[in-house]
N, C-alpha and C positions, 0 to 999 in steps of 0.2 A: 291470720288463722281464724280468730274469733269472728271477725266481720263477715267471713264467708258463710257463716251459719245464718245470718239475717235473711229474712224472706220478705222484703218490702214490696215485691212485685205481685203479691196475691191479689187477684181480681176482687174488689169489694162486692161484686154481685154474685160471687161463687158461694152458693148456699151450703155447700159441703163443709165449709169452715165456720165453726162457731166464733162468736166475737172474742171469747177468751183465748181461744187457740190463735186467732189472727193477731191479737195484741202481743202475745208471747213470741210468735215467730218473727215479728218485725224487729224485735230486740233480742232475739235468742242468743246471739254472740255476746252481747253485753251481759246478759244473765249468766251464761256459762262461765265467762271469765270471772265474774263476781263470786260465784259459788265454788268454783274449782280452785281458784287462786290461793286461798288460805291453806290448802292442803300441801302446797310446795312439792308438787309432783313433776315439775318440769315438762308439761305437756308439749308434744311435738305436732300433733294433728287432731282435728276434731271434725266429725261428720255426723249428719243426722242419720240415725239408725232406724228410727220408727217415728211415725208422725200421723196422728189422728186426733179426733176431738177428745178422746179419753186419755191419751198418753203420748207424750213426746219423749223420745230417747235420743241422747247424744253420746256417741262413742268417742272417748277421748284417749288418745294413744300417748303413753309415756315411754321413756327409754327401755323399760323392762316389762310393761304389761299394758292392759287396756282397762279402763273403768267406764261405767255407764252413768250418765246423769239422766235421771228420770223425773219428768215434770207432769203433773196432773192438771191439765187446763180447766176441767169442769168440776171434778169432785175433789177428793183428797187421797193421800197415800197412807192414811192411818191403818187400814187393814194390812197392807203390804209390810209396813214397818213393824207392826206388832207380830205378824206371822214369822218374819225373818228373825226377830229377837227371840221369840219363843222357842225356835228350833235351832238356834245358833250353836248350842253346846252339844248337839247330838251327832255332829259330823255327818250330816246327811247331805246329799247332792242338791244343794240349794245355793242361790247367790249369796255373797258375803255383803252384809250391810256395812258400808264404810262411814256414812254420815247421812243425816236427814234432818229436816226441819218442817214441822207441821203447823207452825205458828203464823206463817205468812208475815213475819216481822221484817225480814230482809227483802223479800221479793213477794209479789202478789199472787203466790201460788205455793202449794206444798211441793216438796221435792225430796228425792233420795239419791244418794250416790252409792252405787253397788259395784262389786267386781264384775267385770264382763264375762259372760258365759259364751264360750265358743261351741262349735258343734252344729249339727243339723237338726232342725225341729222334726219331730216324728211325723207330722202331717205331710212331709215331703217323701216319706218312705212308701214303698209298695206294701200292700196288705199281704204280708207273707211272713216267713220265718224270722227275719231280722226284727220286724215289728213285734212279733210275739215274744221274743227273747227280751227285748228292751222293756216291753210292757210288764213282763214278769218281774224284772228288777224294780220297776216303778211300783208295782203292787207291794213288794216287800218294804220299799221305802215308806209308802203310805201307812202300812201297818205299824211301823215304828213311830212315825209321826203321831199316829192316833193314840199313842200311849201317854201323850203329854196333855195334862190338864190345861184348859184355857181359862183365862181370867173372867170370862163371861160368855153369854150367848150372843150370836150375831157378829157384830163388828164394833170396835171401839170408836169413839169420837176423837177428834184431834187433840182433845184435852185428856184423853186416856180413860174416859168413862165408858162403861158398857150399858147403854140405856135399856136394852131388851131385858125384861124381867123373867124370861123363860124361853124355852124352845119354840112354842107356838108363836109368840110375839116376834121372835127373830125371823121365823119363816114368813110371817106376814110382812115384815119390813122388807125382806128380800124380794118378795113378790110385788111390793109397791114400787120397787126400783124400775125406772123406765115405764111406769104405768102398766106393768105386765098383768096385774090382777084386773085392772079395768078393761084391758083388751080381751082378757079371758072371758069376762062377763059378756062382752059384745059378741064374741064368737060362739060361746057355749050356751049362753042363756042363763037366766037367774036360777032356774031349777037345777040344771046340771051343775052349775057352779056351787050351789049349796050342797049338793050330793058329793061333789069332789072334795069340798072342804070338810064335810063330815067324815069322809073315808080316809082323810090324810091329816091335815093340821089338827083337827079336833078329835081324832080317833085315839082311844086310850093306848092302842098299840104303839103309837109314836111318842109316848111319854118319855121324857129324857130329863133326869134329875141333875146330871152332871155334864158340863160342857168339856169337850176335848178339842184340841187344835185341829182345824180343818184347812184344806187348801181352798175349797169353795168353787173351783172351776177346773177340775182335772180333765184335760183333753190333750190330744197329740200335739197341737200347735204350741203348747206351753211347756213341752218337754224337749230338752236338747240332749243329743247323744253323739258319741264318737263312733264312726264306722270305719272298719278296717280289719287288721289282724285280730284286734280285740274290739268287741262291741259292748259299749257300756253307757249308761246314763251319765250325762254331765251335770244336769240340773233340772229340777222342776221349778218353773218360774211363774211370775205374775198371778198371785192368788186372786181369788174373786172377792166379792163383797162380804160373804158370809164365812168367817174364819173360826167360829166357836160354836160347837153344838154336837150333834150325833155324828160319829164317824161314818155311818152308813150313808150320810148325805153325799160324801165324796165318792163312795162306791157307786151310788146311783148315778151321779153325773158321769163318771168314767164309763159306765155301761150303757150310756145312751145309744140307741140304735143307729144314730148318724155316724158314730165312730166306726173305724174299720173293725171287722170281725176279729182279726188277729190281735188288735189292741185290746179289745174287750176280753177275749179268751185269756191272753197272757196276763193281763192285770189281775183278773180274778184268780188265776192260778198262783201268782205271786202273793197276793193278799191272803189267800187261804193256806199257804204253804206251812205256816206255823199253827194251823188249826182251822178246821172248817167252821162256818157260821152255824150257830145253833138255830133250831127251827123257828124260835121267836124272832131271831135276827133276820132270817130269810123272809118272814112275813112282814117285818118292818121295812126291809129293803124294797119289797114289792110296792108297798104303799108310797114310800118315798120316791121310788122310780116313776110312778105315775105322776106325782106332783112335779118332779123335776122335768119329766118329758113334756108336760103341758107348758111349763114356763120356757123351756128351751125352744120348743116349736114356735111359740108366739114371738119370741125374741129373734130367732134366726131361721125359722122354717121357710121353705119355698111355698109358693101358692098351692101346689098340689098337697103338700104336707098340712098346710093350714086347713084346706078343704076337707081332708080326711080326719082331722083331729076330733071333731064332735062324735063321730061314730066310734072311733078308737077309745075315747074316754068312756062312752056309754057301755061298750063291751067290757072294758076292764072293771068298771064299777059293778057291773053285774057279777063278774067273777068274784070280786072282793066281798060282795054281799052274800055269796053262797056259803053256807056253814061248812 
């Protein structure tokens, strides 16, 4: 069973595989047996559930349930482990953290073992009523999660420290990930980038004295749901790099224009069901939305979206500068 997970046949010339990922896949069965064995779960089957340079997931079936072994080839799982622990007592629809190790003492990577989440990811649904209903449930879930104070801004290290000394520093670290800020400088130019920074990260409206627990990358592909006679959210999964800060960051990410309209509408309805955003929150959300939109477009945008970004940023900066 375990040996079937090994992938020794990967072409060494295939540039889509990082060296770290390649080394893990060659011995994946060995690693899975080593990490799952001590749990005494009597596994019956194991299959690769997801596999890319950022994340390898192995679904392991036991006589009564499934679990997921999650491996981070390139970075670490400190944000995910901290996010799951912080919200574990709230009975929210999130995966159950069974075990994890961030020390790389047993294996040369960080890993977590979580309860397997069944269901359909929302990005496979049509942009319609079902999407809106589920997004509304997700909005209420986020609002509850955002009541929980975080231990710091940004993300923790594997040692549990939170190095960011405030919200602006956490945002800068997030933008430095994958060299997003450097690519923004190339695309927008130094003058526009300085104006963007002044209108967002450095603007007094974005001041945040207390950090709350964030998901960091709310989007349909990370939300699983059950469809049928009853339609309900099963779990919000795979948090991003930034898990402590201003809750409106999550809302800005969820409302990105690339997400389906029904998802955006339903999520906002659910999030504001317990109370509308105050005018100052709406103003803060608009500035955060601009920053998140720029980062998201640079990381995932199509060629036309990238070409249109400088003009879109200039127009929004002009609106924000208007008294």
